[in-house]
Every structure is written in C-alpha cells, then in structure tokens.
TORVO-108508 format. One line per field, with one value per residue (C-alpha): residue number from 0; residue in three letters; x, y, z. Coordinates in steps of 0.1 Angstrom, whole numbers, padded with zeros to 4 digits, always signed. Layout:
N
num	[NUM / ...]
residu	[Ala / ...]
px	[X / ...]
py	[Y / ...]
pz	[Z / ...]
# end
This chain:
255
num	[0 / 1 / 2 / 3 / 4 / 5 / 6 / 7 / 8 / 9 / 10 / 11 / 12 / 13 / 14 / 15 / 16 / 17 / 18 / 19 / 20 / 21 / 22 / 23 / 24 / 25 / 26 / 27 / 28 / 29 / 30 / 31 / 32 / 33 / 34 / 35 / 36 / 37 / 38 / 39 / 40 / 41 / 42 / 43 / 44 / 45 / 46 / 47 / 48 / 49 / 50 / 51 / 52 / 53 / 54 / 55 / 56 / 57 / 58 / 59 / 60 / 61 / 62 / 63 / 64 / 65 / 66 / 67 / 68 / 69 / 70 / 71 / 72 / 73 / 74 / 75 / 76 / 77 / 78 / 79 / 80 / 81 / 82 / 83 / 84 / 85 / 86 / 87 / 88 / 89 / 90 / 91 / 92 / 93 / 94 / 95 / 96 / 97 / 98 / 99 / 100 / 101 / 102 / 103 / 104 / 105 / 106 / 107 / 108 / 109 / 110 / 111 / 112 / 113 / 114 / 115 / 116 / 117 / 118 / 119 / 120 / 121 / 122 / 123 / 124 / 125 / 126 / 127 / 128 / 129 / 130 / 131 / 132 / 133 / 134 / 135 / 136 / 137 / 138 / 139 / 140 / 141 / 142 / 143 / 144 / 145 / 146 / 147 / 148 / 149 / 150 / 151 / 152 / 153 / 154 / 155 / 156 / 157 / 158 / 159 / 160 / 161 / 162 / 163 / 164 / 165 / 166 / 167 / 168 / 169 / 170 / 171 / 172 / 173 / 174 / 175 / 176 / 177 / 178 / 179 / 180 / 181 / 182 / 183 / 184 / 185 / 186 / 187 / 188 / 189 / 190 / 191 / 192 / 193 / 194 / 195 / 196 / 197 / 198 / 199 / 200 / 201 / 202 / 203 / 204 / 205 / 206 / 207 / 208 / 209 / 210 / 211 / 212 / 213 / 214 / 215 / 216 / 217 / 218 / 219 / 220 / 221 / 222 / 223 / 224 / 225 / 226 / 227 / 228 / 229 / 230 / 231 / 232 / 233 / 234 / 235 / 236 / 237 / 238 / 239 / 240 / 241 / 242 / 243 / 244 / 245 / 246 / 247 / 248 / 249 / 250 / 251 / 252 / 253 / 254]
residu	[Met / Ser / Asn / Asn / Lys / Val / Ile / Ser / Leu / Phe / Asn / Gln / Ala / Gly / Gly / Val / Gly / Lys / Thr / Thr / Ile / Thr / Leu / Asn / Leu / Gly / Tyr / Gln / Leu / Ser / Lys / Arg / Gly / Asn / Lys / Val / Leu / Leu / Ile / Asp / Ile / Asp / Pro / Gln / Gly / Ser / Leu / Thr / Leu / Phe / Met / Gly / Ile / Asp / Pro / Ala / Ser / Leu / Glu / Lys / Thr / Val / Phe / Asp / Ala / Ile / Val / Asn / Glu / Glu / Pro / Leu / Ser / Ile / Leu / Asn / Lys / Ile / His / Gly / Met / Asp / Leu / Ala / Pro / Thr / Asn / Ile / Asn / Leu / Ser / Ala / Ala / Glu / Ile / Gln / Leu / Val / Asn / Met / Asp / Phe / Arg / Glu / Val / Arg / Leu / Leu / Asp / Ala / Ile / Ala / Pro / Ile / Lys / Asp / Ser / Tyr / Asp / Phe / Ile / Leu / Ile / Asp / Cys / Pro / Pro / Ser / Leu / Gly / Leu / Leu / Ser / Tyr / Ile / Ser / Leu / Val / Ala / Ala / Thr / His / Val / Leu / Val / Pro / Ile / Glu / Thr / His / Tyr / Lys / Ala / Phe / Glu / Gly / Thr / Asn / Leu / Leu / Leu / Gln / Thr / Val / Ala / Arg / Val / Arg / Lys / Lys / Gly / Asn / Arg / Thr / Leu / Gln / Ile / Ala / Gly / Phe / Val / Pro / Ser / Arg / Tyr / Ala / Ala / Thr / Asn / Ser / Gln / Asp / Lys / Arg / Thr / Leu / Lys / Ala / Ile / Gln / Glu / Gln / Phe / Ala / Pro / Val / Ala / Pro / Val / Tyr / Ser / Pro / Ile / Pro / Arg / Ile / Thr / Ala / Phe / Val / Asp / Ala / Ser / Glu / Lys / Gln / Val / Pro / Leu / Ala / Val / Tyr / Glu / Pro / Arg / Asn / Ala / Val / Ile / Lys / Ile / Leu / Asp / Gln / Leu / Ala / Ala / Lys / Met / Glu / Lys / Leu / Asn / Ala / Lys]
px	[+0765 / +0784 / +0795 / +0820 / +0853 / +0889 / +0911 / +0949 / +0965 / +0998 / +1028 / +1063 / +1076 / +1075 / +1062 / +1033 / +1007 / +0995 / +0988 / +0972 / +0948 / +0940 / +0930 / +0911 / +0894 / +0883 / +0869 / +0849 / +0835 / +0824 / +0808 / +0788 / +0774 / +0798 / +0813 / +0850 / +0880 / +0916 / +0944 / +0979 / +1004 / +1033 / +1058 / +1065 / +1030 / +1022 / +0985 / +0983 / +1001 / +0979 / +0948 / +0961 / +0975 / +1011 / +1024 / +1049 / +1021 / +1003 / +1001 / +0984 / +0988 / +0985 / +1017 / +0998 / +0971 / +0994 / +1023 / +1005 / +0971 / +0953 / +0921 / +0928 / +0932 / +0908 / +0904 / +0869 / +0853 / +0883 / +0869 / +0840 / +0863 / +0878 / +0916 / +0937 / +0970 / +1006 / +1041 / +1077 / +1073 / +1057 / +1091 / +1101 / +1071 / +1084 / +1114 / +1094 / +1067 / +1093 / +1094 / +1057 / +1030 / +1003 / +1020 / +1003 / +0968 / +0977 / +0961 / +0932 / +0925 / +0928 / +0902 / +0878 / +0859 / +0852 / +0849 / +0811 / +0810 / +0824 / +0814 / +0851 / +0884 / +0913 / +0948 / +0978 / +1006 / +1043 / +1063 / +1079 / +1073 / +1079 / +1058 / +1037 / +1025 / +1020 / +0998 / +0978 / +0972 / +0961 / +0937 / +0922 / +0893 / +0908 / +0941 / +0942 / +0975 / +0985 / +1010 / +1029 / +1027 / +1064 / +1086 / +1101 / +1066 / +1069 / +1101 / +1089 / +1052 / +1057 / +1072 / +1042 / +1018 / +1040 / +1035 / +0997 / +0998 / +1018 / +0993 / +0964 / +0980 / +0984 / +0975 / +0943 / +0927 / +0899 / +0920 / +0909 / +0927 / +0904 / +0924 / +0952 / +0951 / +0975 / +0988 / +1009 / +0998 / +1008 / +0986 / +1010 / +1040 / +1044 / +1063 / +1034 / +1010 / +1030 / +1033 / +0996 / +0989 / +1014 / +0998 / +0964 / +0976 / +0996 / +0973 / +0937 / +0937 / +0946 / +0921 / +0905 / +0927 / +0909 / +0911 / +0945 / +0949 / +0968 / +0999 / +0986 / +1002 / +0968 / +0974 / +1006 / +0989 / +0960 / +0984 / +1002 / +0969 / +0962 / +0928 / +0914 / +0916 / +0877 / +0879 / +0909 / +0897 / +0861 / +0859 / +0890 / +0883 / +0903 / +0876 / +0853 / +0879 / +0882 / +0845 / +0843 / +0869 / +0848 / +0818 / +0838 / +0849 / +0812 / +0805 / +0832 / +0820 / +0833 / +0837]
py	[-2372 / -2393 / -2375 / -2401 / -2387 / -2399 / -2380 / -2383 / -2375 / -2360 / -2343 / -2351 / -2346 / -2377 / -2378 / -2354 / -2379 / -2387 / -2424 / -2417 / -2391 / -2414 / -2443 / -2422 / -2399 / -2431 / -2446 / -2414 / -2413 / -2449 / -2443 / -2415 / -2440 / -2438 / -2467 / -2462 / -2477 / -2470 / -2474 / -2478 / -2466 / -2460 / -2489 / -2487 / -2502 / -2483 / -2480 / -2518 / -2525 / -2501 / -2519 / -2551 / -2567 / -2581 / -2566 / -2594 / -2620 / -2605 / -2624 / -2595 / -2558 / -2525 / -2534 / -2560 / -2535 / -2507 / -2527 / -2559 / -2542 / -2568 / -2559 / -2540 / -2565 / -2554 / -2567 / -2562 / -2550 / -2541 / -2517 / -2511 / -2501 / -2518 / -2518 / -2521 / -2531 / -2528 / -2539 / -2532 / -2547 / -2514 / -2496 / -2515 / -2502 / -2466 / -2478 / -2501 / -2474 / -2451 / -2472 / -2482 / -2469 / -2447 / -2448 / -2417 / -2433 / -2467 / -2461 / -2441 / -2471 / -2495 / -2475 / -2469 / -2503 / -2501 / -2463 / -2462 / -2488 / -2463 / -2428 / -2422 / -2436 / -2423 / -2428 / -2427 / -2413 / -2419 / -2391 / -2381 / -2362 / -2393 / -2412 / -2430 / -2397 / -2383 / -2412 / -2408 / -2372 / -2381 / -2406 / -2382 / -2358 / -2340 / -2337 / -2332 / -2319 / -2328 / -2302 / -2304 / -2273 / -2270 / -2243 / -2267 / -2273 / -2245 / -2259 / -2278 / -2268 / -2246 / -2276 / -2296 / -2269 / -2267 / -2305 / -2301 / -2273 / -2294 / -2323 / -2299 / -2285 / -2318 / -2350 / -2341 / -2307 / -2311 / -2319 / -2298 / -2289 / -2301 / -2282 / -2284 / -2303 / -2289 / -2319 / -2329 / -2297 / -2289 / -2261 / -2254 / -2249 / -2212 / -2223 / -2245 / -2217 / -2193 / -2219 / -2227 / -2189 / -2188 / -2219 / -2203 / -2170 / -2185 / -2212 / -2200 / -2181 / -2214 / -2237 / -2243 / -2248 / -2272 / -2274 / -2287 / -2323 / -2325 / -2345 / -2372 / -2405 / -2422 / -2421 / -2441 / -2465 / -2471 / -2477 / -2503 / -2520 / -2517 / -2500 / -2465 / -2440 / -2441 / -2479 / -2477 / -2447 / -2438 / -2408 / -2391 / -2354 / -2356 / -2378 / -2348 / -2329 / -2359 / -2362 / -2325 / -2330 / -2360 / -2337 / -2312 / -2339 / -2349 / -2313 / -2313 / -2313 / -2339 / -2325]
pz	[+0233 / +0259 / +0290 / +0302 / +0312 / +0308 / +0333 / +0332 / +0365 / +0354 / +0368 / +0357 / +0392 / +0415 / +0451 / +0445 / +0457 / +0422 / +0428 / +0462 / +0446 / +0417 / +0440 / +0465 / +0439 / +0420 / +0452 / +0461 / +0425 / +0428 / +0462 / +0445 / +0421 / +0392 / +0373 / +0376 / +0358 / +0370 / +0345 / +0358 / +0331 / +0355 / +0351 / +0389 / +0393 / +0426 / +0418 / +0410 / +0443 / +0463 / +0449 / +0464 / +0433 / +0431 / +0398 / +0393 / +0393 / +0363 / +0330 / +0311 / +0317 / +0299 / +0281 / +0260 / +0250 / +0239 / +0224 / +0211 / +0205 / +0226 / +0245 / +0277 / +0306 / +0333 / +0369 / +0381 / +0414 / +0436 / +0462 / +0438 / +0410 / +0380 / +0373 / +0342 / +0360 / +0350 / +0360 / +0352 / +0317 / +0307 / +0310 / +0279 / +0261 / +0260 / +0240 / +0217 / +0210 / +0195 / +0163 / +0162 / +0138 / +0153 / +0187 / +0199 / +0197 / +0212 / +0246 / +0230 / +0208 / +0237 / +0257 / +0228 / +0230 / +0267 / +0272 / +0272 / +0300 / +0325 / +0338 / +0347 / +0336 / +0357 / +0343 / +0367 / +0346 / +0352 / +0367 / +0334 / +0302 / +0281 / +0256 / +0282 / +0296 / +0261 / +0250 / +0282 / +0274 / +0239 / +0253 / +0279 / +0278 / +0308 / +0327 / +0364 / +0379 / +0415 / +0426 / +0459 / +0481 / +0483 / +0469 / +0443 / +0429 / +0404 / +0390 / +0359 / +0361 / +0330 / +0312 / +0322 / +0308 / +0276 / +0272 / +0276 / +0250 / +0226 / +0230 / +0224 / +0193 / +0175 / +0194 / +0212 / +0203 / +0228 / +0259 / +0288 / +0320 / +0348 / +0374 / +0399 / +0432 / +0458 / +0477 / +0507 / +0524 / +0560 / +0572 / +0601 / +0578 / +0567 / +0536 / +0526 / +0532 / +0510 / +0482 / +0483 / +0479 / +0450 / +0433 / +0436 / +0422 / +0393 / +0382 / +0389 / +0355 / +0338 / +0355 / +0389 / +0419 / +0443 / +0480 / +0492 / +0503 / +0535 / +0542 / +0566 / +0577 / +0573 / +0535 / +0539 / +0564 / +0540 / +0511 / +0532 / +0539 / +0502 / +0507 / +0500 / +0529 / +0533 / +0539 / +0563 / +0583 / +0574 / +0598 / +0585 / +0578 / +0545 / +0530 / +0528 / +0507 / +0484 / +0481 / +0472 / +0445 / +0431 / +0430 / +0410 / +0385 / +0380 / +0369 / +0342 / +0306 / +0283 / +0248]
# end
C-alpha cells in the first residue's frame, strides 16, 4: 500500500501563516529526502509568488486542471520541490465549479495520475470555507491546521472542524486531521501564552498540537527574497521547529 501523503493546509481565517508554513514545511520535507509537490489553490497566488514565479506570466495553472480537466501543470525543481502554480484566474473556478459534474473530485482526479511520483503533496488552501477548500479536503489524506496564537483564533475554528466533519461524512471518509500548528507566536506576549495554552487544551483531544512557530521578521524577509527560511537564514532557530514538524508528518499514516 502506498504511504504517500496529500496534506491540505487549511484555515478559513487569513493571515495565519498558512502559505509560509506550506513553503517551509515542504522545503524541510525535501531536505529530509522526500519528493515534494506544492499545489497552490489559493487564487491570491501567494505560494506561487513566494516560490519566485510571477502568477500573471503563467499560461497554464491549477485552473486548467480542475475546470478543463487538463493534466496538472507542474514546474519542476524550485528549491528542490515541484510546484503546481496558480493565479487570479482560479477565483473564477469557484463560480464555474458550482454547475460542473463531479466538482468535488476535480482536484482528486487531477492529482491521481501523479500522486505516486511524490512522497508528499502539500495543498495551500484559500482562506475560506468555499468550494476550492472543499475539493482540497476531498483530495487530501490529511488536513493540517495552522492556527494563530491570538484570542481571535477560536472564532471560526469550530466552523472549520464542522467543515472537516462534513467532508469526512460524504466527500472523503478517510480524511485524517494531521494536527494543529500554533503560528505567529510571541513568547514574550502574555496573551499569546494564554491562547497557546487554550489551543493545547481545546484541540489536543482532537489531534496533535505541535510546537508553536514564532512570529519572526525573517519569514517576511525570506518571502520577499522568494526563498524558504532555511535558504535565507540557515542558522535561524525556527528551522529546527520546522524540521521537527516535518519529522512528525513523515510518521503520519496514509490510509
């Protein structure tokens, strides 16, 4: 049985570090010897941009795979990873998908021919509970939830879990919650500390809560340079946390 994993990074809230975690987790997984594909299914195209690709210059994107049922367009060997890029055209897909046959499995079907070529496929979902997120969860073996260590973090998290439960009931019965990644954490901030404790208490019964990823300007600087943190600042202490997260992802079971 294949043990390759398709992990959707999903939170309907914006600004939780989802794209940053997708890029840097993917990079650490590749450094550990895994073959990694990143799929950008957020019409904002931040992951595509962070990987050094101008979204506006693309002729073929994820849009063509899920709307026109063409083979998934993949750019190879960027920082040791492959990328299925996107651009703003994907925002039209959400509207078009509503009336399409078998819309729920469009991404699943696009991934199927190439899934066995990768150990990990990481999907950067849009910050919404819409159709693009839904088809990403249907296509996934696991969902990983970045959650900001901020008092607002709990607003909507139950909605997120309800969405996952709905997908598991009908669209993808074997979908597993890989865990929660507390993000943008400031250890010196008492509110962040309280929120982290609350996240650990509330969500540990559901799935693992991993070590928090600190709020650091080096992430922003690395994104501006369009490289992973470990390329931009190889001695940064946060790389160890990201590598530990990658090691945990390797231990997940793919049903």
